Steps between C-alpha positions, in 0.01 A plus 500: 500500500716197422823511704696489173371847416461658840853641534613548141645831386200562281144553608237229429125486522209285393158637394175360360371557153306805629830640645431435867841447679512159674859473611803728524870441564678659794727685265210680330337573835814659628555694177150647505472541879182288536425209730360180351144581622521841333548359160348159491133533395545836336507573127844507331414836339482659846887489524543673159539868427223649293695495171621142564143399575379626163793331326440174684123504414565556134788250446506236777178306454507491119859370506413237764203376297708476190829359626442403859797705593633856527874575487674821589206730572623826664274604779522745789383348825371716792638431852282506813633856576433625146842478337556379149710193433572415131490130425515255211219238502523145356185299542360165393143381502443132604199291572493349849205301645278637226583864570742734308784629712749773410846451641682834492871591551618855551853626488641846513645654177874491488669818619750473219244632250447810705885535521525474120237767450664741746843431347368569149342826609829607652683423169240706310531791740888481476493499118691796340273795407747751354497568121840332429400175669167500320679554165727195575200288579328609183817428293515148650133441421556624136807263466286206618222580264742530200657165600161344497420657158830376354439144645152500338615621167793247499263209570246605233577360162508753226 
């Protein structure tokens, strides 16, 4: 792999048109727990979970043939010891020496999104459930709806 990509914080790999891995960055090798000889020469789909493999087969090749690129495809990679690693794939398809090459970059989804989901769930769980609080919420909702109705009737000529 090109020295520029070897130690980047994202994983990189190159593969042929028939999805044979030809080169892998050190970062991706480390993340997945493979050595270079364990991945180079194998099919890309071999490092995907079953569901990601199906998704990849249905969407990746058609997008590549139409646009020569795939941006933001969520896949789950399988490590050498069988663990799942979520990743976002960006890939471009380029012709080099008469052969199509797919240059792929993988990065991990931001943990902030997970934090936002967990925080939202905590807020929902902490929401008031007694009858008085529910009545106040319904009253606020009714006030908002009446305000909208008044605004609509005020803007309508008649």
